[in-house]
C-alpha positions as CSV (number, residue, x, y, z in Angstrom):
1,X,-45.4,-14.3,-9.8
2,X,-44.1,-10.8,-10.9
3,X,-42.8,-9.0,-14.0
4,X,-40.7,-11.0,-16.4
5,X,-39.4,-7.9,-18.3
6,X,-38.6,-4.4,-17.1
7,X,-38.0,-1.3,-19.2
8,X,-36.8,1.6,-17.0
9,X,-38.6,4.9,-17.7
10,X,-36.7,7.6,-19.6
11,X,-36.7,10.1,-16.7
12,X,-34.9,7.7,-14.3
13,X,-31.1,8.4,-13.8
14,X,-30.4,5.4,-11.5
15,X,-31.6,2.0,-10.3
16,X,-31.8,2.3,-6.6
17,X,-30.1,0.0,-4.1
18,X,-32.0,-3.3,-3.9
19,X,-34.7,-2.1,-6.3
20,X,-35.4,-5.5,-7.9
21,X,-33.7,-7.7,-5.2
22,X,-35.1,-11.2,-5.4
23,X,-37.4,-10.6,-8.3
24,X,-37.3,-14.3,-9.2
25,X,-39.6,-14.0,-12.3
26,X,-37.6,-11.2,-13.9
27,X,-35.9,-12.4,-17.2
28,X,-35.0,-9.2,-19.1
29,X,-34.0,-5.7,-18.2
30,X,-33.6,-2.8,-20.7
31,X,-31.9,0.3,-19.4
32,X,-31.9,3.5,-21.5
33,X,-28.8,5.7,-22.0
34,X,-29.7,8.2,-19.2
35,X,-29.1,5.6,-16.4
36,X,-25.8,6.4,-14.8
37,X,-25.8,4.2,-11.7
38,X,-27.0,0.7,-10.9
39,X,-27.3,0.6,-7.1
40,X,-25.9,-2.0,-4.6
41,X,-27.9,-5.2,-4.8
42,X,-30.2,-3.7,-7.4
43,X,-30.8,-7.1,-9.2
44,X,-29.3,-9.4,-6.5
45,X,-30.8,-12.9,-6.5
46,X,-32.9,-12.4,-9.7
47,X,-32.6,-16.1,-10.4
48,X,-34.3,-16.1,-13.8
49,X,-32.6,-13.0,-15.2
50,X,-31.1,-13.9,-18.6
51,X,-30.6,-10.6,-20.4
52,X,-29.5,-7.1,-19.4
53,X,-29.4,-4.5,-22.1
54,X,-27.2,-1.7,-20.6
55,X,-27.8,1.8,-21.8
56,X,-24.8,3.6,-23.1
57,X,-24.5,5.9,-20.1
58,X,-24.0,3.4,-17.2
59,X,-20.9,4.5,-15.2
60,X,-21.3,2.7,-11.9
61,X,-22.5,-0.8,-11.1
62,X,-22.8,-1.1,-7.3
63,X,-21.8,-3.8,-4.9
64,X,-23.6,-7.1,-5.5
65,X,-25.8,-5.4,-8.2
66,X,-26.1,-8.7,-10.1
67,X,-24.9,-11.1,-7.5
68,X,-26.5,-14.6,-7.7
69,X,-28.1,-14.2,-11.1
70,X,-27.4,-17.8,-12.3
71,X,-29.4,-17.5,-15.5
72,X,-27.5,-14.5,-16.8
73,X,-25.5,-15.8,-19.8
74,X,-23.9,-12.8,-21.5
75,X,-22.4,-9.6,-20.2
76,X,-22.0,-6.7,-22.7
77,X,-20.7,-4.0,-20.4
78,X,-21.0,-0.4,-21.8
79,X,-17.9,1.6,-22.7
80,X,-19.1,4.3,-20.3
81,X,-18.5,2.0,-17.3
82,X,-15.8,3.3,-14.8
83,X,-16.7,1.5,-11.6
84,X,-17.7,-2.0,-10.5
85,X,-18.6,-2.7,-6.8
86,X,-17.4,-5.7,-4.9
87,X,-19.2,-9.0,-5.9
88,X,-21.2,-7.1,-8.6
89,X,-21.4,-10.3,-10.7
90,X,-20.5,-13.0,-8.1
91,X,-22.5,-16.2,-8.6
92,X,-23.5,-15.4,-12.2
93,X,-22.7,-19.0,-12.9
94,X,-23.8,-19.1,-16.6
95,X,-21.7,-16.1,-17.9
96,X,-19.2,-17.4,-20.4
97,X,-17.2,-14.3,-21.4
98,X,-16.5,-10.8,-20.2
99,X,-14.8,-7.9,-22.0
100,X,-14.1,-5.1,-19.5
101,X,-14.4,-1.6,-20.9
102,X,-11.3,0.6,-21.3
103,X,-12.2,2.9,-18.4
104,X,-12.2,0.3,-15.7
105,X,-9.2,0.7,-13.3
106,X,-9.9,-1.9,-10.6
107,X,-11.6,-5.3,-10.3
108,X,-12.9,-5.3,-6.8
109,X,-13.0,-8.1,-4.3
110,X,-15.0,-11.1,-5.5
111,X,-16.3,-9.3,-8.6
112,X,-16.6,-12.6,-10.6
113,X,-16.4,-15.1,-7.8
114,X,-18.1,-18.4,-8.6
115,X,-18.8,-17.5,-12.2
116,X,-18.3,-21.2,-12.9
117,X,-18.9,-21.1,-16.7
118,X,-16.6,-18.0,-17.3
119,X,-14.1,-19.1,-20.0
120,X,-12.8,-15.9,-21.4
121,X,-11.9,-12.5,-19.8
122,X,-10.5,-9.5,-21.7
123,X,-8.8,-7.1,-19.3
124,X,-8.3,-3.5,-20.4
125,X,-5.0,-1.7,-20.5
126,X,-6.4,0.9,-18.0
127,X,-6.6,-1.8,-15.2
128,X,-4.4,-1.0,-12.2
129,X,-5.6,-3.6,-9.6
130,X,-7.2,-7.0,-9.3
131,X,-8.5,-7.4,-5.7
132,X,-8.8,-10.5,-3.5
133,X,-10.9,-13.4,-4.9
134,X,-11.8,-11.4,-8.0
135,X,-12.0,-14.7,-10.1
136,X,-12.2,-17.2,-7.2
137,X,-14.1,-20.3,-8.2
138,X,-14.1,-19.5,-12.0
139,X,-13.9,-23.2,-12.8
140,X,-14.0,-22.9,-16.7
141,X,-11.3,-20.1,-16.9
142,X,-8.3,-21.5,-18.9
143,X,-6.2,-18.5,-19.6
144,X,-5.8,-14.9,-18.4
145,X,-3.6,-12.1,-19.7
146,X,-2.9,-9.4,-17.1
147,X,-1.9,-6.0,-18.6
148,X,1.4,-4.5,-17.6
149,X,-0.5,-1.6,-16.0
150,X,-1.7,-3.8,-13.1
151,X,0.2,-3.0,-10.0
152,X,-1.5,-5.3,-7.5
153,X,-3.1,-8.7,-7.5
154,X,-5.1,-9.5,-4.3
155,X,-4.8,-12.7,-2.3
156,X,-6.6,-15.7,-3.7
157,X,-7.5,-13.8,-6.9
158,X,-7.5,-17.0,-8.9
159,X,-8.0,-19.7,-6.2
160,X,-10.4,-22.4,-7.2
161,X,-9.8,-21.8,-10.9
162,X,-9.0,-25.5,-11.4
163,X,-8.8,-25.3,-15.3
164,X,-6.6,-22.2,-15.4
165,X,-3.6,-23.4,-17.2
166,X,-1.9,-20.2,-18.4
167,X,-1.4,-16.8,-16.8
168,X,0.5,-14.1,-18.7
169,X,1.5,-11.4,-16.3
170,X,4.0,-8.5,-16.1
171,X,7.4,-9.3,-14.4
172,X,6.7,-6.9,-11.5
173,X,3.9,-9.2,-10.3
174,X,6.2,-12.2,-9.9
175,X,6.0,-12.2,-6.1
176,X,2.3,-11.8,-5.8
177,X,0.7,-13.6,-8.8
178,X,0.4,-17.1,-7.2
179,X,-0.6,-20.3,-9.0
180,X,-4.1,-21.5,-8.5
181,X,-2.8,-25.1,-8.8
182,X,0.5,-26.8,-9.6
183,X,-0.2,-27.5,-13.3
184,X,-0.8,-23.8,-14.1
185,X,2.0,-22.0,-16.1
186,X,2.7,-18.4,-15.1
187,X,4.5,-16.6,-18.0
188,X,6.1,-13.4,-16.9
189,X,7.0,-10.7,-19.5
190,X,8.9,-7.4,-19.3
191,X,7.0,-4.3,-18.2
192,X,7.6,-2.4,-21.5
């Protein structure tokens, strides 16, 4: 049926595009500190993947790198991370909480789409943009605080977030923030 655990060799500097795509038996991945990049679709559709131990050097997580990993429960992203690709964690329906590292500047399109169990998100002060459908379909998300550094929020960023009751956002986003449903309260604050 395949490997259930993978430890990446010390000499490797990246996980290639699609390297473990569809490895349905894979449950655990351990990455050493020398890994800088996780390629596009590297762990896409690894349905049994529960745990990823990121090494301290990961800077880039590619497009769809962990898409459709419904058994992945926790995300402990390393402080070295500077870039997330579109849909990198889309369909990770068991993830409950995410704290984004301080070097992240953009949440790309669909990055956490259909993360149904996602209840808590901590956005860094470095964040400049939340792209379209970034949190689309995050059914358990109840509150989000958008830092004053965010300049753009993409279309449908929070659509389908049926339990999202409170959005705290900077005043300059008033025209673009949008309510995911009529009962959601959008609290605008000054940009200071």
